[in-house]
C-alpha positions as CSV (number, residue, x, y, z in Angstrom):
1,M,-1.6,21.8,16.0
2,V,-0.7,21.1,19.5
3,H,-2.8,22.2,22.5
4,F,-2.7,21.5,26.2
5,K,-5.3,19.7,28.4
6,K,-5.5,18.9,32.1
7,K,-6.6,15.5,33.2
8,K,-7.6,14.4,36.7
9,I,-6.3,11.0,37.6
10,K,-6.8,9.5,41.1
11,G,-7.3,13.0,42.5
12,K,-4.3,14.6,40.9
13,Y,-4.1,16.9,37.9
14,Y,-1.8,16.2,35.0
15,T,-1.0,18.3,32.0
16,Y,-0.9,16.7,28.5
17,A,0.0,18.1,25.2
18,V,-2.5,16.8,22.6
19,R,-2.6,16.6,18.8
20,S,-5.7,15.5,16.9
21,I,-5.2,13.7,13.6
22,R,-7.6,12.3,11.0
23,L,-7.0,8.8,9.8
24,P,-7.6,7.8,6.1
25,N,-11.1,6.5,7.0
26,G,-12.1,9.9,8.5
27,Q,-11.8,8.7,12.0
28,I,-10.3,11.4,14.4
29,T,-7.8,10.1,16.9
30,K,-5.9,12.0,19.6
31,L,-2.2,11.7,20.5
32,Y,-1.0,12.6,24.0
33,K,2.3,13.4,25.7
34,L,2.6,14.1,29.5
35,V,4.1,17.5,30.2
36,K,5.7,17.8,33.6
37,N,6.6,21.5,33.4
38,L,4.9,23.9,31.0
39,N,7.6,26.5,31.6
40,E,10.3,24.1,30.3
41,V,8.5,22.6,27.4
42,S,9.8,23.1,23.8
43,L,7.1,23.5,21.1
44,Q,9.6,22.4,18.6
45,E,10.4,19.1,20.5
46,L,6.7,18.6,20.9
47,E,6.1,19.0,17.2
48,L,8.8,16.4,16.4
49,F,7.4,14.0,19.0
50,F,3.9,14.2,17.5
51,D,5.2,14.0,14.0
52,E,6.7,10.6,14.9
53,K,3.6,9.5,16.7
54,E,1.4,10.6,13.8
55,A,3.5,8.6,11.3
56,E,3.3,5.6,13.7
57,A,-0.5,6.0,13.7
58,Y,-0.7,5.9,9.9
59,V,1.7,2.9,9.9
60,K,-0.6,1.0,12.3
61,Y,-3.6,2.0,10.2
62,T,-1.9,0.7,7.1
63,Q,-0.9,-2.6,8.7
64,K,-4.6,-3.1,9.9
65,H,-6.4,-2.0,6.7
66,H,-4.1,-2.3,3.7
67,E,-2.7,-5.1,1.8
68,I,1.0,-4.7,2.5
69,F,3.4,-4.8,-0.5
70,K,7.0,-5.8,-0.3
71,L,9.7,-3.4,-1.1
72,P,13.5,-3.8,-0.8
73,D,13.6,-1.4,2.2
74,K,12.1,-3.1,5.2
75,N,11.2,0.2,6.7
76,A,9.5,1.4,3.5
77,I,6.1,1.8,5.0
78,N,7.4,3.7,8.0
79,K,9.3,6.0,5.6
80,I,6.4,6.5,3.3
81,E,4.1,7.5,6.2
82,K,6.7,9.8,7.5
83,M,6.9,11.5,4.2
84,R,3.1,12.0,4.4
85,V,3.4,13.7,7.8
86,E,6.3,15.9,6.6
87,Y,4.6,16.9,3.4
88,R,1.4,17.9,5.3
89,K,3.6,19.9,7.7
90,I,5.5,21.7,4.9
91,V,2.2,22.7,3.2
92,S,0.5,23.8,6.4
93,K,3.5,26.0,7.5
94,L,4.0,27.9,4.2
95,S,2.3,31.3,3.6
96,S,-0.1,31.5,0.7
97,N,2.7,33.2,-1.5
98,Q,5.3,30.6,-0.4
99,L,2.8,27.7,-1.2
100,K,2.1,29.2,-4.6
101,D,5.8,29.6,-5.2
102,L,6.4,25.9,-4.3
103,F,3.6,24.6,-6.4
104,D,4.7,26.8,-9.3
105,R,8.2,25.4,-9.1
106,F,6.8,21.8,-8.9
107,T,4.6,22.5,-12.0
108,V,7.5,23.7,-14.0
109,N,9.7,20.7,-13.0
110,F,7.0,18.1,-13.4
111,T,5.9,19.5,-16.8
112,Y,9.4,19.7,-18.1
113,E,10.3,16.1,-17.1
114,S,7.0,14.5,-18.1
115,N,7.0,16.1,-21.5
116,A,10.6,15.4,-22.1
117,I,10.0,11.7,-21.4
118,E,7.7,11.9,-24.5
119,G,10.3,13.7,-26.7
120,N,9.5,17.4,-26.1
121,S,12.6,19.3,-26.8
122,L,11.9,22.4,-24.6
123,T,14.5,23.0,-21.9
124,L,13.6,23.7,-18.3
125,K,14.2,27.4,-18.9
126,D,11.9,27.2,-22.0
127,V,9.2,25.5,-20.0
128,A,9.4,28.3,-17.2
129,I,9.1,31.0,-19.9
130,V,6.1,29.4,-21.5
131,I,4.4,28.9,-18.1
132,Y,5.2,32.2,-16.5
133,E,5.3,34.4,-19.5
134,N,2.7,32.7,-21.6
135,T,4.8,33.1,-24.8
136,T,6.3,31.0,-27.5
137,I,10.0,30.0,-28.0
138,K,11.7,30.8,-31.2
139,G,12.6,27.8,-33.2
140,K,10.3,25.4,-31.2
141,M,7.2,23.6,-32.6
142,L,3.9,25.0,-31.6
143,R,2.8,21.5,-30.5
144,E,5.5,21.6,-27.8
145,I,4.5,25.0,-26.7
146,Y,0.8,24.0,-26.5
147,E,1.4,20.7,-24.6
148,T,3.6,22.7,-22.1
149,R,1.0,25.4,-21.5
150,N,-1.8,22.9,-21.3
151,S,0.0,20.6,-18.9
152,R,0.5,23.6,-16.6
153,E,-3.2,24.1,-16.2
154,V,-3.8,20.4,-15.4
155,V,-1.0,20.1,-12.8
156,D,-2.2,23.3,-11.1
157,L,-5.7,21.7,-10.7
158,I,-4.1,18.4,-9.5
159,L,-2.1,20.1,-6.8
160,R,-5.3,21.8,-5.6
161,K,-7.1,18.4,-5.5
162,R,-9.6,19.3,-8.2
163,F,-9.6,16.0,-9.9
164,S,-10.8,12.5,-9.0
165,V,-10.2,9.1,-10.5
166,N,-13.3,8.7,-12.7
167,K,-14.1,8.7,-16.5
168,K,-15.4,12.3,-16.5
169,D,-12.2,13.7,-14.9
170,I,-9.9,11.6,-17.1
171,F,-11.7,12.8,-20.2
172,R,-11.4,16.4,-18.8
173,M,-7.7,16.1,-18.2
174,H,-7.1,14.6,-21.6
175,S,-9.2,17.4,-23.3
176,M,-7.2,20.1,-21.4
177,L,-4.0,18.5,-22.4
178,V,-4.6,18.2,-26.1
179,K,-6.3,21.6,-26.5
180,D,-5.2,23.4,-29.7
181,M,-3.0,20.4,-30.7
182,G,-5.1,18.8,-33.4
183,I,-5.3,15.5,-31.4
184,P,-8.8,13.8,-31.1
185,E,-10.4,13.9,-27.7
186,G,-12.0,10.9,-26.1
187,Y,-11.0,7.2,-26.4
188,K,-9.0,6.2,-29.6
189,T,-10.7,5.1,-32.7
190,V,-7.6,3.5,-34.3
191,P,-5.0,1.1,-32.8
192,N,-1.8,2.5,-31.3
193,Y,1.5,1.1,-30.2
194,I,3.9,1.7,-27.4
195,H,7.5,2.3,-28.6
196,G,10.0,0.1,-26.8
197,R,7.4,-2.3,-25.2
198,S,6.2,-5.6,-26.6
199,V,2.7,-5.3,-25.0
200,I,-0.2,-5.1,-27.4
201,T,-2.5,-2.2,-26.4
202,V,-6.1,-2.7,-26.0
203,P,-7.9,-2.3,-29.4
204,P,-10.3,0.7,-29.8
205,E,-13.5,-1.5,-29.6
206,K,-12.5,-2.8,-26.1
207,V,-11.1,0.4,-24.6
208,Q,-14.5,1.4,-23.0
209,E,-14.8,-2.0,-21.4
210,E,-11.3,-2.2,-20.2
211,M,-11.2,1.4,-18.8
212,Q,-14.5,0.7,-16.9
213,R,-12.9,-2.5,-15.6
214,L,-9.9,-0.5,-14.3
215,L,-12.0,2.2,-12.7
216,D,-14.2,-0.5,-11.1
217,W,-11.0,-2.1,-9.7
218,Y,-9.8,1.2,-8.4
219,A,-13.2,1.9,-6.6
220,K,-13.0,-1.6,-5.0
221,K,-9.4,-1.4,-3.9
222,K,-8.9,2.2,-2.9
223,D,-9.7,1.5,0.8
224,T,-7.8,-1.8,1.1
225,V,-4.6,-1.1,-0.9
226,H,-2.0,1.3,0.1
227,P,-2.2,4.5,-2.0
228,L,1.3,4.2,-3.4
229,Q,0.7,0.6,-4.5
230,L,-2.8,1.6,-5.8
231,A,-1.3,4.5,-7.9
232,T,1.5,2.2,-9.1
233,H,-0.8,-0.6,-10.4
234,F,-3.4,1.8,-11.7
235,H,-0.6,3.6,-13.7
236,G,0.8,0.3,-15.1
237,R,-2.6,-0.9,-16.2
238,F,-3.6,2.5,-17.7
239,E,-0.4,2.6,-19.8
240,G,-1.1,-1.0,-21.0
241,I,-4.6,0.0,-22.1
242,H,-3.3,3.2,-23.8
243,P,-6.9,4.5,-24.2
244,F,-6.2,7.7,-26.1
245,E,-4.8,8.3,-29.6
246,D,-2.0,10.5,-28.0
247,G,-1.2,11.8,-24.5
248,N,-1.4,8.5,-22.6
249,G,1.9,8.8,-20.9
250,R,1.2,12.4,-19.6
251,V,-2.3,11.6,-18.6
252,G,-1.0,8.4,-16.9
253,R,1.5,10.4,-14.8
254,F,-1.2,13.0,-14.0
255,L,-3.4,10.1,-12.6
256,L,-0.5,8.7,-10.6
257,N,-0.1,11.9,-8.7
258,I,-3.9,12.5,-8.3
259,I,-4.1,9.2,-6.4
260,L,-1.1,10.2,-4.2
261,I,-2.1,13.8,-3.6
262,N,-5.8,13.1,-2.9
263,A,-4.6,10.5,-0.2
264,G,-2.4,13.0,1.5
265,Y,1.0,12.0,0.1
266,P,3.5,14.2,-1.8
267,P,3.5,14.0,-5.6
268,L,6.4,12.5,-7.5
269,I,8.4,13.4,-10.5
270,I,9.9,10.8,-13.0
271,R,12.9,12.5,-14.6
272,R,13.8,12.2,-18.3
273,T,17.1,10.8,-17.2
274,Q,15.2,7.8,-15.7
275,R,13.3,7.2,-18.9
276,I,14.8,3.9,-19.7
277,S,14.4,2.5,-16.1
278,Y,10.9,3.8,-16.1
279,F,10.0,2.1,-19.5
280,N,11.7,-1.1,-18.3
281,A,9.6,-1.1,-15.1
282,L,6.5,-0.7,-17.2
283,K,7.7,-3.6,-19.4
284,D,8.1,-5.8,-16.4
285,F,4.6,-4.8,-15.3
286,D,3.3,-5.9,-18.6
287,G,4.9,-9.3,-17.9
288,E,3.2,-9.5,-14.4
289,K,6.4,-8.7,-12.6
290,N,5.0,-5.9,-10.4
291,V,7.9,-5.4,-8.0
292,T,10.1,-3.5,-10.4
293,I,7.6,-0.6,-10.8
294,E,6.7,-0.7,-7.2
295,R,10.3,-0.2,-6.3
296,F,10.9,2.4,-9.0
297,L,8.0,4.6,-8.0
298,Y,8.9,4.2,-4.3
299,E,12.3,5.6,-5.1
300,R,10.8,8.5,-7.1
301,L,8.6,9.4,-4.2
302,K,11.5,9.5,-1.8
303,E,13.7,11.4,-4.3
304,T,11.0,14.0,-5.0
305,H,10.2,14.5,-1.3
306,E,13.8,14.7,-0.2
307,K,15.3,16.8,-3.0
308,F,12.3,19.0,-3.9
309,F,9.8,19.6,-1.0
310,K,12.2,19.2,2.0
311,I,15.0,21.2,0.4
312,Y,12.5,24.0,-0.4
313,F,11.3,24.1,3.2
314,K,14.8,23.9,4.6
315,Y,16.0,27.0,2.8
316,L,13.0,29.1,3.8
317,K,13.9,28.7,7.5
């Protein structure tokens, strides 16, 4: 929000437009713009000016406090921070009903795409019916219905920032996801495999240790690694561990968005049509070629922001 303030400098009064922002470390900083004539000032122009300055402030913070990762787009960090500002602006300007509608639409799309990656045969329309009408679909397996219904509950809580990255919440998400599906809760007790990837997942007896190591890494790095890179590497390592008997891909994508949303960035959607590229990126990550998945998820973040959140906001105007 922009407000105006008078400052006395060398005996003369000047009017400034001011916006206060909170940096990732909690520090409040103020952005200023000199206003020569209040009667001629455009609030829309001021908002655009401060949006740019806010994104610049986040870029400077990132350059100072985060390990910078390389992406093919040399202006990637600037674009990521601009997305952050735009997403916050979109969410803040929507009415409660509009925000609910936006999040409902995201939930349907994310749930459909994430489940389809794992082989769920429900169409986008089927998913909307299950979520909005809480009913079954004739000719579809109950398992597909349950995982759709259950995913909706998890995504709703993610968008409202009700999960953190810790063992308790990861178990809670998995428990919610597999409810009524006959899938064991908690860490796996028998080995599992990842179709299409040569990586050998962590054996059951070492899952507890490896997951704790991953969570310790996250706690250590969350203030020094950019949130998108943090989410990317956490996701890749989580999928390599494959800690549960089933539901690892879905829980992994939940966690990916939890890290982004909790840090103030828009969530992303990986579409079923991108399944092969996604699996290939994870395969490269297994082979310690991190750049593929970093680029892949950067593109998904841009795509989701531009084609989902910005488009929604544009047509409300």
